[in-house]
C-alpha positions as a printed Julia matrix, in Angstrom:
111×3 Matrix{Float64}:
   8.62   11.03   12.83
   7.07   14.39   13.6
   5.89   14.9    10.0
   3.52   11.95   10.24
   0.85   10.83   12.69
   1.4     7.88   14.97
   1.06    4.44   13.44
  -2.34    2.83   13.5
  -0.98   -0.68   12.83
   2.33   -2.49   12.77
   4.29   -2.55    9.53
   4.04   -6.36    9.37
   0.32   -5.9     8.61
   0.95   -3.64    5.6
   0.83   -6.36    2.92
  -0.88   -9.55    4.04
  -3.14  -10.97    1.31
  -1.38  -13.92   -0.35
  -1.87  -12.64   -3.91
  -0.54   -9.21   -2.98
   2.45  -10.7    -1.16
   3.19  -12.71   -4.33
   2.87   -9.55   -6.45
   5.31   -7.69   -4.18
   7.77  -10.59   -4.3
   7.52  -10.52   -8.11
   8.16   -6.73   -8.06
   4.68   -6.05   -9.49
   3.44   -4.37   -6.31
   5.18   -1.26   -4.98
   2.35    0.61   -3.23
  -0.19   -0.12   -0.51
  -3.04    2.2     0.38
  -4.36    2.08    3.92
  -6.68    4.22    6.01
  -3.91    4.52    8.61
  -0.14    4.69    8.84
   1.59    1.29    8.95
   5.19    2.36    8.32
   7.42    5.39    7.85
   9.96    6.14    5.08
  13.15    4.19    5.71
  11.39    1.52    7.77
  11.85   -2.07    6.64
   9.5    -5.04    6.61
   9.74   -8.64    5.41
   7.62  -10.76    3.13
   8.54  -14.45    3.05
  12.13  -13.67    4.05
  12.6   -10.85    1.53
  13.23   -7.34    2.87
  11.37   -4.28    1.63
  11.74   -0.64    2.63
   9.17    2.15    2.7
  10.47    4.87    0.39
   7.55    7.31    0.56
   4.45    7.93    2.65
   1.89   10.42    1.42
  -1.75   11.34    1.82
  -3.96   11.11   -1.28
  -7.63   10.95   -2.13
  -9.18    8.11   -4.07
  -9.64   10.54   -7.0
  -5.84   11.04   -7.08
  -5.37    7.37   -7.94
  -4.37    6.62  -11.54
  -4.23    3.49  -13.68
  -0.46    3.38  -12.98
  -1.18    3.53   -9.23
  -3.61    0.62   -9.52
  -0.92   -1.38  -11.3
   1.6    -0.41   -8.59
  -0.96   -1.81   -6.12
  -0.72   -5.13   -7.97
  -3.95   -4.89   -9.99
  -4.39   -4.82  -13.79
  -6.44   -1.62  -13.77
  -8.19    0.96  -11.61
 -11.7    -0.45  -12.08
 -10.59   -3.89  -10.87
  -8.82   -2.36   -7.87
 -11.87   -0.37   -6.78
 -14.22   -3.3    -7.35
 -12.1    -5.68   -5.29
 -11.62   -3.17   -2.46
 -15.4    -2.6    -2.35
 -15.99   -6.38   -2.13
 -13.25   -6.94    0.47
 -14.42   -4.07    2.67
 -18.21   -3.76    2.46
 -19.35   -0.34    3.6
 -15.89    1.22    3.24
 -15.95    4.84    2.14
 -14.7     4.82   -1.46
 -15.83    8.38   -2.16
 -13.53   10.25   -4.5
 -12.52   12.65   -1.7
 -11.78    9.85    0.82
  -8.17   10.26    2.0
  -5.83    7.32    2.42
  -2.15    6.89    3.24
  -0.07    5.64    0.31
   2.89    3.54    1.43
   5.34    3.3    -1.46
   7.99    0.62   -1.08
  10.75   -1.24   -2.87
  12.87   -4.29   -2.34
  15.64   -3.44    0.14
  19.21   -3.58   -1.1
  21.34   -6.43    0.23
  23.96   -4.16    1.82
């Protein structure tokens, strides 16, 4: 994976919060932003026995995030996403130019 840096965490830690796992299982969550790389395109992970595959990994700033991205993260809107992230991670840099890794994923096909 020479186009990407080394992983900072294992892919199993990509989506862990119970509500976000449920959103992914209900196909309401298809993205996860992290400060580090947890998985590469084509890599699979499981949530409660269901397989998912990373389909894209890209670097974005917080200002790049749209309402549609917040919904793909499993939240109703961008304001709620930012508020919850700020409460979950006190002191985290949420500046508009803060870069994160966007892991885009989908349910893996059965074949």
